[in-house]
N, C-alpha and C positions, 0 to 999 in steps of 0.2 A: 313833786308830781301833783298835777291839778286836773280837774275835770271841768270844762266850760259849761255853763248852765244850759247853753244851747244843745249840748250833747244829751242831756236828760230828756229833751223832747223827742229825740230819736228812739229812745228805749220804749218800745210799745207796751211792756208789762207795767210801766208807771202811769200811763194814760194821762200825759201832762199836755196842757196847752197854755199859751201865754196870754195874759190879761192886760200886759203893759207893752210898751214900745219894743219891737223886735231888736232894735240896736242895743238894748241893755243886755241881751242874751250873751252877746259875744264879748261883752266888757267885763262880765262877772264870771268868777270860777270858784269852786269849791276844793279845799285841800285836805278835808278830813271827812272820814265816813260817819261821824257822829252827828246826830241831828238834836234839835231841841224843840219840845212842845212848849209854846210860849206859856200857856196856862195862866197862873196866877201872877205871873210877871206883869201882865197888863194892868192889873188892879193897883199895883205899888204896894200891896200889903206885906210882901216879903223882901227880905233885903238881898236875895240872890241876884247876882248880876247876870244879864243876858249875854250868852257867848256868841260874840260878833262874827266868829269865824264859821258859825254852823248855819245850815239851812233851818229856817224857823217854820214850824208847823202850826196852822190855825185850823181848828176843827169847829164842830158846832157849838161848843160852849164859848170859844174865843169870839166867834162871829156873833153869837147871840149877846154877848156881854158888850161888844162894840156897839151894835145896833141899839142897846139900851141907853147909851149915853147921848148927851146933847152934842151938838155940832162942834162947840168950843172945847168941850171935854174930851172928844174923840182926837182933836188935833194934838191936845196936851198928852194924851195917852199914847198916841203913835209915836211920840219922841223916844220911846223905849227902844226903838229899832235904829241903831246907828247905821250910817250910810255904808259901812264896811260888810253888812250882812249880805251873804251871797245871793239869797233869794228867799222870798216868802211864798210857801205853798199853802193853798186853801183846799181842803178835802171835802168829800161829799158832794162836789159840784156846786157848792154854796156860793151865793152872790155877795161879793164883799161890799163894804160900805164905799160909797164914792170918795169919801175922804181918805180911805186907805190907798186907793189907786192914785188919787192926786198926790198924796204924800210920797209915794214910791216913786212916781215919775220924777218928781222934784229932787228926791235924794238919790236917784239912780239905782233903785233896788227893784230887780224883776219880781213880778208877781205872777204866779202860776196857779192853775187849778187842775184838780184831778177828780174824777168821779169815785175814786176808791175811799174807803173809810180810813181814819187816821191810823188804826193799828196795822191794817193790810199795807198801806202805802209805806209807812215807816219801815216794816219788815223788808219790803222789796227794795226800797231806796238804800237802806244800810247794805243789803247783800250787794247790790249793783256797785255802790261806791267802795266797798271793801274789795271787791275784785278789781276795779278800775285803778284804785290807789294802792294796791298791794305792791310791796317790794319785789322787784323783777330782775331776772338775770338770764343770760343766754347760755346754754350749755350745749357742747358738741357731743351728740350721741343719738341714740334711737331709743324712743319710749314706746313700749308695748304693754298691753293689758293681758296678762295670763291669769286666768281663773280669778280675776278681781284684784290681782296684786299688779301694781304699777311698777314695772321693772324698767330702769333706765340702763341701757347697754352703752358702755363707754369704751374707749381704747383708741390707739393711734390710727391715723387715716390708712386705710387699706388693709386693716386687721380682720375685716369680715363682719362688721356690726350690721350692715345692711342685709348681707346675705343670711345672717343668723335670723334677723327679724322676718325675712321673707319665708325662711323655713317655718317659723312660728305661725305666720299668718296662714300658709298652707295646711297647718294642722287646726285651724279654727280659731286661732287667737287674733287679736285685733291691734292694728297699728294706731298709734297717737300722733307721733311726729318722727320724722327722720332728718338726720344731719343737724339741724338746728332746732333745739327744744326750748321753748320760752317757759320759764319756770317762775311761778308767782307763789309768794308765801302769804297765805291766808291765816289771820290771826287766830290763835296764838302761835302755833307751830306745825301748820299742815302745809305741805307743798303740792301744788297742782302743776302739770306739765301739759303744754298744748303745742300746735304747730303754728307757724307764722301764717297770716292771712294770704300770703303771696303764694305759698306752696303747700296748701293742705292736701292730705291724702296721698301725697307722692313719695316715692322711694326710688333711690338711685342704686342700680346693681351694675357693677363694673362688667363690661362685655356685652350688656344689653341696653343700658341707658336708663333713663328716667321713665318710670311707669306710674300710672294711675291706679292705686290699689282699690279704689272705690269702683271703678270701672271694670277692673279684671276680676276681683273676688267678690264684689257686691257690697252693699251698705253694711252688712254684719262683720265685715273685716275691718271697720274703722270706728273710731270715736273721736270726738272733738277734744276732750280734755280728760285727765285721769290723774287721781291722787297718786303721788310717788311713794313706794314703799320701801324700795331697795335699789342699790346700784350693783351692777355686775360689770366689772372691768375686765376686757379681754386683753391678755398680754401674750407675746411671744413665748413659746416653750423655751425654758432655759434649764438644761440638766442640773445646774448648780442652783437653781432657784429655790427659795424657800416658800413652799405653798402649804396651805392648810391641809392636814390629813385627817384630824379628828373632828373637826368642826365645833370645839368647845369654846374657842376664843372668838367672840364676836367683834369684829372690827368695823368702824364707821368711818363715814366721810361727811363733811360738813358742806351743805348748800344753803345760803342765805341764813346762816346761824342755826340750821336744824340739822341734827346728826341722823344719817340714814344708814342702815346696815350696808356693808361694803364687801363684796367677794371678788377675788381675784381668780380668773379662770384662764389657765394657760392653753393656747391654741397651737395644735400641732396636726399634721396630716394624718387622717383616719379618725380623729376625734369629732363626734357629733356634738358641736357647740350648742346648737339649738336644744338638743335634748338635756344637756348639762343646765342650761338656763331655765328650761321648763321645770326640771327637778329642784332647782334652787328656789323657784317661785313657790312650788308645792310645799318645799321645806319651810320657807318663811311663813307660808299660811298655817302650818302646823305650830309654829312658834307663836304666832299671834293668838292662836286658840289655846296656848298654854302647855302644849307638848314639847318637853325638852328632848328633842331628837337626837340620839346618839349618847346622851348622857347616862341612860340606864345601863347600856352595854358597858361603858367605861367604868361605872360604879361596881359592876360585877367583876371586872377584870383587875381592879386596882384594890389590893388588900387594905382594909379598914384598920387604921392605927391612930393613936392619940395625936401623932405628928401630922397625919394626912387625913383630914376629915372628909367625910362623904360629901359628894357634890349635891348641892341644893337643886331642887326642881324649880324651874321657872314658873312663876305665877302670872296669870294674865293681867 
C-alpha cells in the first residue's frame, strides 16, 4: 500500500501546500508511516544514513543551518537527499533557500510547507499515515457501539444480524457499519471498524429495505469508526449443539492477526437476540475492568481439593 504525496495536501489537519512543481505530487508516494527529522545529517558529522523511503522534515534549526552556508556548500550539503525521497516538508511556514527548491526540482523531489511546528506536524502526519497504510480487510457483519464496547455481529446471511442491530439502535446504541465492515489494524494490535464511503449510516432490513439510520434516528445513532472489542456470532439453534453454559472458557477468533473474544449465540424463535448481545457487551466491559464474572459462583460450588485448585481471578 502507498499514499501519493498529492493526497497529503487534501488532509486539512496537515496544512500543507506545494512549493515545487505540481507534477511531482503525482509521481511520488510514501509507503511507511515513519518519518525522519533530518537534523545533524545535514552537517555530515554523524555516520547515520538518511532513510530514503521516509518523508524528510526540515524545521527551524535545519533551515537556519542551510542559510548559514555559502552557495557552493549548500549544493554539496543537499546531496544528502537521494532522489528516492518521497517528499521534503518545511515546518513553521519558513522560506526555504532557493538552492533547495532548485535541487528538488532537478531531482524530482516534492517540497511542501506547513504552518505547523515540527512536533505537531510530525504527530499528525504519523497518525494520518498509520491509518491510511494500516493492514485492511473486509468482514461480513454488523458493527455496533454498545456502552463503548465495539461489537462485531457475524453469522450467515439471513440469520438476523441487521434486525439485531436495529433493535440495539432503537435502545440508544450506535451503528458503525452494516453488511460490509472495513477493518483496519492500527499498530501494534488494535482493530478499528468502519463503513464503506459508499454506504455510510445505512442498514438493510429484510421486508423494509435499505434505511438511512442517520435520518431516521438522528446523529446520535451513528459513529464513523469504532475500536473492535469482541465478536458475537449468531448461529441457528441446534438441540445437539455444544454451547457455552458457564462462561468460564473464553474463546477467541483472529482478524488480521489480532485475537478477539468470540461468543456463539444460538438464534431461535422467542429469544431476544438484541438483549443477549447487549448483556454480552456489558459482561465484556466487566471483564475489561477486571471482574471475573461467574467465576466466584463456580468457586463456591466446586469443592477445593489438591487436585482441583481454585480458579484464579482475572487481573486487568
